[in-house]
C-alpha atoms as a printed R data frame, in Angstrom:
    type eleno elety resid chain resno       x      y       z
1   ATOM     1    CA   MET     A     1 -12.754 17.163  18.454
2   ATOM     2    CA   ARG     A     2 -11.663 20.572  17.150
3   ATOM     3    CA   GLU     A     3 -12.002 21.429  13.514
4   ATOM     4    CA   SER     A     4  -8.721 21.920  11.655
5   ATOM     5    CA   THR     A     5  -7.668 25.396  10.549
6   ATOM     6    CA   GLY     A     6  -7.707 24.278   6.904
7   ATOM     7    CA   SER     A     7 -11.227 22.939   7.248
8   ATOM     8    CA   THR     A     8 -12.442 26.177   8.886
9   ATOM     9    CA   ARG     A     9 -10.816 28.195   6.143
10  ATOM    10    CA   GLN     A    10 -12.546 26.087   3.468
11  ATOM    11    CA   ARG     A    11 -15.910 26.472   5.232
12  ATOM    12    CA   ILE     A    12 -15.434 30.246   5.303
13  ATOM    13    CA   GLN     A    13 -14.613 30.252   1.591
14  ATOM    14    CA   ALA     A    14 -17.657 28.122   0.759
15  ATOM    15    CA   VAL     A    15 -20.081 30.208   2.814
16  ATOM    16    CA   ALA     A    16 -18.647 33.500   1.577
17  ATOM    17    CA   LEU     A    17 -18.888 32.314  -2.023
18  ATOM    18    CA   GLU     A    18 -22.488 31.280  -1.439
19  ATOM    19    CA   LEU     A    19 -23.397 34.649   0.116
20  ATOM    20    CA   PHE     A    20 -21.471 36.678  -2.478
21  ATOM    21    CA   THR     A    21 -23.364 34.838  -5.210
22  ATOM    22    CA   GLU     A    22 -26.772 35.090  -3.501
23  ATOM    23    CA   GLN     A    23 -26.579 38.694  -2.280
24  ATOM    24    CA   GLY     A    24 -23.672 40.173  -4.194
25  ATOM    25    CA   TYR     A    25 -20.192 40.954  -2.939
26  ATOM    26    CA   GLU     A    26 -20.970 44.516  -1.883
27  ATOM    27    CA   LYS     A    27 -24.122 43.589   0.061
28  ATOM    28    CA   THR     A    28 -22.430 40.828   2.063
29  ATOM    29    CA   SER     A    29 -20.638 41.695   5.290
30  ATOM    30    CA   LEU     A    30 -18.030 39.754   7.235
31  ATOM    31    CA   ARG     A    31 -20.541 39.743  10.121
32  ATOM    32    CA   GLU     A    32 -23.070 37.872   7.946
33  ATOM    33    CA   ILE     A    33 -20.446 35.331   6.937
34  ATOM    34    CA   ALA     A    34 -19.507 34.782  10.596
35  ATOM    35    CA   GLU     A    35 -23.177 34.447  11.599
36  ATOM    36    CA   ARG     A    36 -23.888 31.894   8.863
37  ATOM    37    CA   LEU     A    37 -20.904 29.879  10.092
38  ATOM    38    CA   ASN     A    38 -21.811 30.242  13.780
39  ATOM    39    CA   VAL     A    39 -18.381 31.685  14.571
40  ATOM    40    CA   THR     A    40 -17.297 34.994  16.049
41  ATOM    41    CA   LYS     A    41 -16.012 37.803  13.860
42  ATOM    42    CA   ALA     A    42 -12.674 37.377  15.675
43  ATOM    43    CA   ALA     A    43 -12.519 33.748  14.500
44  ATOM    44    CA   LEU     A    44 -13.276 34.866  10.965
45  ATOM    45    CA   TYR     A    45 -10.609 37.596  11.145
46  ATOM    46    CA   TYR     A    46  -8.068 34.988  12.215
47  ATOM    47    CA   HIS     A    47  -8.384 33.480   8.736
48  ATOM    48    CA   PHE     A    48  -9.344 36.482   6.598
49  ATOM    49    CA   LYS     A    49  -8.965 40.192   7.370
50  ATOM    50    CA   SER     A    50 -11.323 41.313   4.619
51  ATOM    51    CA   LYS     A    51 -13.752 40.182   1.937
52  ATOM    52    CA   ASP     A    52 -11.021 40.925  -0.612
53  ATOM    53    CA   GLU     A    53  -8.783 38.334   1.074
54  ATOM    54    CA   ILE     A    54 -11.565 35.759   0.844
55  ATOM    55    CA   VAL     A    55 -12.070 36.433  -2.875
56  ATOM    56    CA   ASN     A    56  -8.323 36.292  -3.478
57  ATOM    57    CA   SER     A    57  -8.158 32.943  -1.692
58  ATOM    58    CA   PHE     A    58 -10.619 31.183  -3.968
59  ATOM    59    CA   VAL     A    59  -9.199 32.838  -7.058
60  ATOM    60    CA   GLU     A    60  -5.639 31.681  -6.283
61  ATOM    61    CA   ASP     A    61  -6.373 28.049  -7.142
62  ATOM    62    CA   ARG     A    62  -7.955 29.055 -10.410
63  ATOM    63    CA   LEU     A    63  -4.995 31.291 -11.310
64  ATOM    64    CA   GLN     A    64  -2.606 28.430 -10.613
65  ATOM    65    CA   ARG     A    65  -4.577 26.110 -12.899
66  ATOM    66    CA   MET     A    66  -4.553 28.745 -15.628
67  ATOM    67    CA   ASP     A    67  -0.794 29.311 -15.251
68  ATOM    68    CA   GLU     A    68  -0.214 25.570 -15.643
69  ATOM    69    CA   LEU     A    69  -2.330 25.536 -18.817
70  ATOM    70    CA   ILE     A    70  -0.520 28.567 -20.250
71  ATOM    71    CA   ASP     A    71   2.878 26.992 -19.524
72  ATOM    72    CA   TRP     A    72   1.763 23.726 -21.111
73  ATOM    73    CA   ALA     A    73   0.445 25.511 -24.223
74  ATOM    74    CA   ARG     A    74   3.694 27.447 -24.679
75  ATOM    75    CA   SER     A    75   5.572 24.158 -24.866
76  ATOM    76    CA   GLN     A    76   3.310 22.801 -27.621
77  ATOM    77    CA   PRO     A    77   3.150 23.549 -31.345
78  ATOM    78    CA   ALA     A    78   0.650 26.230 -32.403
79  ATOM    79    CA   THR     A    79  -1.795 23.828 -34.060
80  ATOM    80    CA   LEU     A    80  -5.526 23.220 -34.032
81  ATOM    81    CA   ALA     A    81  -4.904 19.985 -32.126
82  ATOM    82    CA   THR     A    82  -3.059 21.897 -29.389
83  ATOM    83    CA   ARG     A    83  -5.830 24.493 -29.235
84  ATOM    84    CA   ARG     A    84  -8.451 21.760 -28.862
85  ATOM    85    CA   VAL     A    85  -6.541 20.063 -26.048
86  ATOM    86    CA   LEU     A    86  -5.978 23.429 -24.343
87  ATOM    87    CA   ILE     A    87  -9.656 24.409 -24.341
88  ATOM    88    CA   SER     A    88 -10.651 20.889 -23.282
89  ATOM    89    CA   ARG     A    89  -8.243 21.021 -20.332
90  ATOM    90    CA   TYR     A    90  -9.506 24.496 -19.474
91  ATOM    91    CA   ALA     A    91 -13.105 23.250 -19.505
92  ATOM    92    CA   ASP     A    92 -12.125 20.280 -17.332
93  ATOM    93    CA   ALA     A    93 -10.593 22.681 -14.802
94  ATOM    94    CA   MET     A    94 -13.565 25.051 -14.878
95  ATOM    95    CA   PHE     A    95 -16.115 22.263 -14.475
96  ATOM    96    CA   ALA     A    96 -14.202 20.645 -11.594
97  ATOM    97    CA   THR     A    97 -15.428 20.626  -7.989
98  ATOM    98    CA   GLU     A    98 -16.247 24.140  -6.740
99  ATOM    99    CA   GLN     A    99 -15.387 25.959  -9.955
100 ATOM   100    CA   PRO     A   100 -18.993 26.346 -11.177
101 ATOM   101    CA   SER     A   101 -19.752 28.349  -8.023
102 ATOM   102    CA   VAL     A   102 -16.699 30.507  -8.633
103 ATOM   103    CA   MET     A   103 -17.815 31.021 -12.247
104 ATOM   104    CA   ARG     A   104 -21.251 32.163 -11.079
105 ATOM   105    CA   PHE     A   105 -19.646 34.504  -8.559
106 ATOM   106    CA   PHE     A   106 -17.518 36.085 -11.319
107 ATOM   107    CA   GLU     A   107 -20.486 36.438 -13.624
108 ATOM   108    CA   GLN     A   108 -22.660 38.087 -10.970
109 ATOM   109    CA   ASN     A   109 -19.994 40.385  -9.478
110 ATOM   110    CA   GLN     A   110 -18.110 41.679 -12.530
111 ATOM   111    CA   THR     A   111 -18.245 45.343 -11.540
112 ATOM   112    CA   VAL     A   112 -16.653 44.706  -8.146
113 ATOM   113    CA   LEU     A   113 -14.066 42.316  -9.550
114 ATOM   114    CA   LYS     A   114 -12.692 45.004 -11.853
115 ATOM   115    CA   SER     A   115 -11.464 46.916  -8.804
116 ATOM   116    CA   LEU     A   116 -10.065 43.913  -6.889
117 ATOM   117    CA   SER     A   117  -6.573 42.586  -7.533
118 ATOM   118    CA   ALA     A   118  -8.091 39.117  -7.988
119 ATOM   119    CA   GLY     A   119 -10.252 40.399 -10.822
120 ATOM   120    CA   GLN     A   120  -7.320 42.119 -12.491
121 ATOM   121    CA   GLN     A   121  -5.238 38.944 -12.202
122 ATOM   122    CA   MET     A   122  -8.075 36.907 -13.717
123 ATOM   123    CA   ARG     A   123  -8.341 39.323 -16.638
124 ATOM   124    CA   ASP     A   124  -4.592 39.075 -17.226
125 ATOM   125    CA   ARG     A   125  -4.676 35.258 -17.193
126 ATOM   126    CA   MET     A   126  -7.674 35.159 -19.512
127 ATOM   127    CA   LEU     A   127  -5.857 37.356 -22.037
128 ATOM   128    CA   ARG     A   128  -2.717 35.220 -21.769
129 ATOM   129    CA   LEU     A   129  -4.768 32.067 -22.263
130 ATOM   130    CA   ALA     A   130  -6.517 33.630 -25.266
131 ATOM   131    CA   ASP     A   131  -3.080 34.525 -26.668
132 ATOM   132    CA   GLN     A   132  -2.154 30.844 -26.511
133 ATOM   133    CA   LEU     A   133  -5.376 29.866 -28.257
134 ATOM   134    CA   CYS     A   134  -4.559 32.102 -31.223
135 ATOM   135    CA   ARG     A   135  -0.759 31.739 -31.176
136 ATOM   136    CA   GLY     A   136   0.466 31.679 -34.754
137 ATOM   137    CA   ASP     A   137  -2.427 33.822 -36.007
138 ATOM   138    CA   ASP     A   138  -2.154 37.468 -34.934
139 ATOM   139    CA   SER     A   139  -5.217 38.632 -36.824
140 ATOM   140    CA   PRO     A   140  -7.901 40.576 -34.964
141 ATOM   141    CA   ALA     A   141 -10.429 37.905 -35.967
142 ATOM   142    CA   ALA     A   142  -8.264 35.183 -34.366
143 ATOM   143    CA   GLN     A   143  -7.883 37.226 -31.182
144 ATOM   144    CA   LEU     A   144 -11.643 37.652 -30.951
145 ATOM   145    CA   ARG     A   145 -12.309 33.982 -31.700
146 ATOM   146    CA   ALA     A   146  -9.835 32.957 -28.987
147 ATOM   147    CA   ALA     A   147 -11.550 35.181 -26.403
148 ATOM   148    CA   LEU     A   148 -14.986 33.930 -27.468
149 ATOM   149    CA   THR     A   149 -13.749 30.347 -27.183
150 ATOM   150    CA   LEU     A   150 -13.031 30.959 -23.491
151 ATOM   151    CA   PHE     A   151 -16.345 32.771 -23.137
152 ATOM   152    CA   ALA     A   152 -18.147 29.737 -24.576
153 ATOM   153    CA   VAL     A   153 -16.927 27.726 -21.576
154 ATOM   154    CA   HIS     A   154 -17.775 30.496 -19.080
155 ATOM   155    CA   SER     A   155 -21.130 31.483 -20.458
156 ATOM   156    CA   SER     A   156 -22.402 27.919 -20.495
157 ATOM   157    CA   TRP     A   157 -23.134 28.393 -16.776
158 ATOM   158    CA   PHE     A   158 -25.634 31.187 -17.329
159 ATOM   159    CA   ALA     A   159 -26.496 31.219 -21.036
160 ATOM   160    CA   VAL     A   160 -27.609 27.581 -21.250
161 ATOM   161    CA   ARG     A   161 -30.859 27.646 -19.304
162 ATOM   162    CA   ALA     A   162 -32.214 24.152 -19.912
163 ATOM   163    CA   PRO     A   163 -33.506 23.096 -16.479
164 ATOM   164    CA   ASP     A   164 -32.486 19.436 -16.559
165 ATOM   165    CA   ILE     A   165 -29.108 19.714 -18.273
166 ATOM   166    CA   THR     A   166 -26.219 17.919 -16.598
167 ATOM   167    CA   ASP     A   167 -22.778 19.443 -16.138
168 ATOM   168    CA   ASP     A   168 -21.393 16.940 -18.661
169 ATOM   169    CA   GLU     A   169 -23.988 17.972 -21.260
170 ATOM   170    CA   ARG     A   170 -23.306 21.662 -20.551
171 ATOM   171    CA   LYS     A   171 -19.562 21.116 -20.974
172 ATOM   172    CA   LYS     A   172 -20.091 19.152 -24.210
173 ATOM   173    CA   ILE     A   173 -22.146 22.001 -25.696
174 ATOM   174    CA   ALA     A   174 -19.572 24.581 -24.602
175 ATOM   175    CA   LEU     A   175 -16.754 22.598 -26.207
176 ATOM   176    CA   GLU     A   176 -18.715 22.117 -29.450
177 ATOM   177    CA   VAL     A   177 -19.228 25.882 -29.750
178 ATOM   178    CA   ALA     A   178 -15.607 26.502 -28.770
179 ATOM   179    CA   ASP     A   179 -14.440 24.087 -31.473
180 ATOM   180    CA   GLU     A   180 -16.429 25.955 -34.141
181 ATOM   181    CA   LEU     A   181 -14.487 29.087 -33.200
182 ATOM   182    CA   LEU     A   182 -11.111 27.336 -32.853
183 ATOM   183    CA   SER     A   183 -11.355 25.694 -36.257
184 ATOM   184    CA   LYS     A   184 -11.307 29.143 -37.892
185 ATOM   185    CA   ILE     A   185  -8.103 30.274 -36.137
186 ATOM   186    CA   GLY     A   186  -5.111 29.934 -38.417
187 ATOM   187    CA   SER     A   187  -7.248 29.175 -41.454
188 ATOM   188    CA   ASP     A   188  -7.178 31.327 -44.561
189 ATOM   189    CA   ASP     A   189 -10.870 32.235 -44.581
């Protein structure tokens, strides 16, 4: 039985993500991805013409999730309760399925991502999400706290180095730190 096109595409994404994280984006070639998959370069090119296209493909889902969160937040009152739900939903999305691998890829390939459209789109969405976290408080301190709130979720993948920590424990710690920052946004301290 032949493998479906969607399944092949997902395998390519998974292997490319693994190699990009292990070796770095720049040191990974399309040939290596094809070899790891036991497919020809022509078969790989059928799905993706470049490494950039592969990166864009696994970033698209994340961008869509972020857009949905931003739209939801805009429709809510600018309160601490809304901020808490927003960061909790963001953490849920970032801790879902393959997202930890994508997070590690971003963390390990930041220099390259700055030049890719996917990286620029991610930066834009992160700033828009941070804007929603500090909506109603335009102070520089609130802007920084909002960005650090998002970073608390991201950095939990590489900053928390306890060997036996579960994803649920990691997420709980990230949200506790995020809440400490969120609780200061909009306050008169």
